[in-house]
N, C-alpha and C positions, 0 to 999 in steps of 0.2 A: 846435643846441638847438629841439625841436619846439614849435612854439606850441600852447597850450592851447584849447578852445572853452571858451564858459561852461558846458559840461555837463561839463566834465574831460576831455574825449575829446581827443585828439591831432590836428590836422589832418586827418593823413593817414589815420587810422582812419575819421574822419566821410568823406573822399572816398570810401574803401573802401566803406562802408555805402550810400552816395548810389550807387556803382556796381552795387553787389548789388542794391539795391532796384530801378534802371532795367533791368537784366538780369530781374528777376523778372516784370515786366511779361509780360502774355501777348502773343500775337500778335494777337489778338482787339482787344485793348485798344489797343495800340500802332495798330492800323489806326483805329479809332473815334478816337481822338486826332488821327491825321494826317488823317484828313476833315474834322474840325472844323477844324483850322489852314488848310487848304485849298490849300496852296504848298508846292511844294519849289522851293529855288534851288541849282541845280548851277553849275560853274566848270570851264572849262577841258575842256571835251567835245565836240570836232569830232563830227560825223556820222559821218566817214569813219574815225574813230578806233577799232579794236578792235569795231566795228560799233554802236558808241553810239547811231547812229539809229535802229536796230531794238531796241535795248535800253530807248530810251526811250520809243518808241513803244508797245513792251509794257506798260511801267510804267502809261502814259497808259490804254491799252486796258483793264487790270486795276482801275486806279483811276482812272475818269474825275472823281471829286469833287475830286483834287488837280491844280492847275496846275502845269506844270513850268515854271520861269523859268531860262532858259539864259544864265547870265552869260559873257562874253568866251569864247569857244569856244578862241580861238586862244593864251590866255595860257599861260604855263609854270608848272612848281612852284613855281618861287620868286613868281611873281604871285600865285599861290592863296594862300600863305602872307599875302603883303602885303594882298589883300583882306580876310583874316580881320583882320589887327590894324587895317588903316583903318576895318573895321567895327564893333569892338567894340561901340560903344554905339547902333549904328543897326540898329534892329529892322525896316527898310523890304526893299523888295526888290533891293539893292544890295550884303545881306549874304548870302555863300554859307552853307550850312547841311552842304554834304558837301564833301568834297576827293579828288581822284584824283592822287596824286604819285607823284615817284620815290621809291623804296626809301629812299635817304640822308635826304628830306624827310619821311619820316615822323617818326622820333626826334627831328629838328629841331623839327617842330611839337608834339611833346609837352612837349619841354624849354621851350619857350616858351611853354606852358600855353595853347596854341591848339586843343587837342584834347578832346572828352569821351569815355570809355570807353564802350564796348559790344560786347557779344558776340552774334554772331548765331547763330543757332538750330544753323546748321551747321558751328559754329567748330571742332568736333573735327577736322573733315575737311580745315582749312587746317593745312600744317605748321608746326609749331612753331618752325621755324628762320627762317620769314618773317612771323612774327606778335608783336606787342607783348603778353608774357602779362597785361597788364592790360585789353587790348581797346581800348588808343589808336588802334593802326592795325593793319591785317592786309592780307596780300596779295590782290590778288585777278586778276591775269593777269601772263604774261611772255612775251617774244618774243626774238630774235636781231638782232643787227643786220647790216644788208643793205646793197647798193646798187640802186635803181631806176635803170635806163637807157634814155632816148630812144633808139631804134634807128634811127630816122629821120637823127639827128644824129652818132651813134656809130657808127663803121664795126666798132671793134674792141672788143667789150664787155670791161671790166675784170673780171678774175676775183678779184685780192687787192688788197690796201693798196697793197703796193709799185706797182703798175701807175699807179694813181692818179697817181702822179709822172710818167710820161711825157711827153714836150713834146706828144701828139698831144691829151692831154685838156685845152689851156690855155684858160680860162675857161670851163670845163665843171662842175668838182665845187662842191658845196655840202653845208651841213649843214641837217638839218630844225628848225634852232632856233638862239638866241642860244648859245652856249657859257658864258656868264657865266648864264644864268639856266633854261635849258631843261634839263631831266633828259634827254631823248632824245640832245640835243648833245654833254651833257657824258660822257655814256658815250659817243657815239660818240668822241670824243678818247681815252677809255679804251681800246676797242677797237683804235684805230690804235695805241696805244702797246704794247698786248700782242702785236700782230703783228711788233714788232720784237723780243720775245724778251723784253722788261722786264717784272720782276715785277708782279702784281697790286697795284694800291693807288697810292701816292704816286709811286714811280718809273715804273708805267705811265703816269698823268697826266702827269708831265714828259716822257715818250719821245712822248707823243701830242701833246704841244704843241710839241716839235722837229718831229713829222711835218708839223702844220698849218705850221708857219712855213715848211718848207721847201715844202710845196705851195702856200702864199700866194707865197714868194719865186719861186716857179717861172711865177707868173701863172696856174695851174689853179684856185686858189680862187677863188669867186664869193661876197663879203660879201651873201648875199640870203638868206633863210630862203627852203627849199626846200620847195615843194607841189607836188601833182599840176598845179595850173594854170601855174606858172613852168617845169615839166618839159615840159608840152605846148608851150608857148610859145616855148620854147628858151632862156629865159633862164638855167635849170641842168638841162643834159641828163643829169647824173650827181646823185643825191642819197644821201647818206648817211642811211638812217632803219630804223627796226624794220622787221620783215619782214612783220609784220601792217599796219601802214601802207601800206607799198610796194605788198603784194597786192591790198588794199582799193583803191588807186589805180590799179593793173593793171586792175581792174574798172571804176572808174568810167570808166576813159580807153576802154576796149572797144576797142582796134586802134588809137585814132586818138590820138596815135600808137602806133604798134606799140613795146611795153616791153618788157625783161626785168628779172626780179629775181633777184639772185646774192646767196647767202650765202658771203663770201669764206672762201678756202682756210685762213687763218690769221687769229687774232685773232677768233675765232668767240666774241662775248660775249653771254650772256644777260641780260637785264633784267628785273627785276621791278616793278611798280608796286603801290600800296597805296592802300586806302582809310581815309577818316578821316571823323568828324562833328566838326565844329567845335563849340570850346566855347562860342560865343557865338551857337549858331545860332537864327535866329527862330523856326524851326519843326522844334525837335528830334525830334518823334515821326513827320513825315514822313522826316527823315533817317533813322531807326531802320528805316521800313518800307521805304524806298529800299535798305538794306544789305541787310535781307530779302529782297527781290527780288533783288539782285545776286547772293547765295550760295544762292539757290534753284537746282535743277537748270534751271527757264528761263531764270533771270538767266543762270547760269552756260553754257548752251549759244548764248545768244545771244552771249557775247564769242567762243566758240569759231567762231559763223559770221563773225565778223569776224576770223576767222585767229589769235586771240590762244588762247594753252593759260591757261584758267582754273586759279585756286588749287586748286580739288577735283578737276581733271581724273584726278589718278591713282585716289582714290576712286570717281570714278564710271565709270572705264573698268573697274574691278575691277569693281563692281555692274552693269555691263553698261548704262548707262544713257546710253552716247553712240552717236548712229546712226552706222552705218558711212559715209555720204555724208558726214559732215563730216570723219570721218577721214580719207578719200579725198580731200577737196579741201587738206588741207593739204600743205606740201612733203613730199619724202620724208625718213622718218625718220633716213637718212644725214646728211642736212644739219644736223641736230642733235648729231651724235654726239659733234664734237668741242666743244659749249660749253662754256662755262667761266662758272659762277655765282658771281660775286665775292661774298665776306662783306660785311657791314655796315661793317664798320671798314674794307674796302678800297674801299668805294663812297663812304665818308665821306672817306678819304684822297685819293683820286683827287677828289673834288669841290671840296675845299679846296684841291688843285694848278691845279686848272684853270679855275675862277673867278678865282682870286688871280694868275694868272699868264698869261692870255689874252691881256689888253692889253699887257703889258710884251713878251712873247715872240712872239707872233702877229701882233699889233698890227691886226686886221682888225676893223672895227665893223660885226658881222652884224645887219641889221635888215630 
């Protein structure tokens, strides 16, 4: 039974009216209110992830009155939701205003009451299949799972998932996150499962766990969160990560050491991330302005420069608003032809299987 407000309206109707009112704000009104707030608190945005360093710099240049407070750049999606929960009553700088999480975590955050609805001006150009119809979360960009390899230490660069099980890769293979909390790592397990022929969802998640068990039992898996630094140092010569992170790391390392980025032949998994505004955002107008910036042509091209396919990619390509040099900088289109975009239900089922089964089946404490 729906609760009634003192005015006789249902709570859900009141929420809808509040959302409508918020969306009815003009950009000028949002901008003025955001400047008055003077701060935006982000979380889990490493500068080398999806070109975020330049994206944040672009926002600062456009709105110098707003300080960008960057919280825990290396946090995983689950960590972001915990940060919102932990700071519900905190209006200080430790409370995030905005979230950037894996697709499965968007609906979870909404279900737990951690988000507020807001629809950006370019809302209609975000595909319906990858956004919440009420505006609680919406896709921002996607990439495919890949391997980044230190060629100084790896003579034969692996070309597919099954190759990683070979004895020559002993103590060399890592994930780019903790598969109990990191969306990137959770979907890395799904991709490995898909490569075995398992059906997307729970089946592929379980198959992926068995793959990583075999990898761990063989001594090939390194329980260290892989980054450009650990790749260069030789701690994790082969890292499973999103293509845009791998390509960015390649640019950062600038040939020292030489690296190769491989989109595997099988289990080519496309992963979508989503944006959301915290229900408890201390600076809600700055959060809205940030979203408007991200979904403007400028913000979308900022992500594309970081090798991510932005949510509005198809609409912008059709409109001819994407510079050719950015298109030329992406991997060949053929690398993406076999990419599989899992449904939200498949992502959720995989996430449940991986997060609940990793410790018992694989038993490697990634940190």
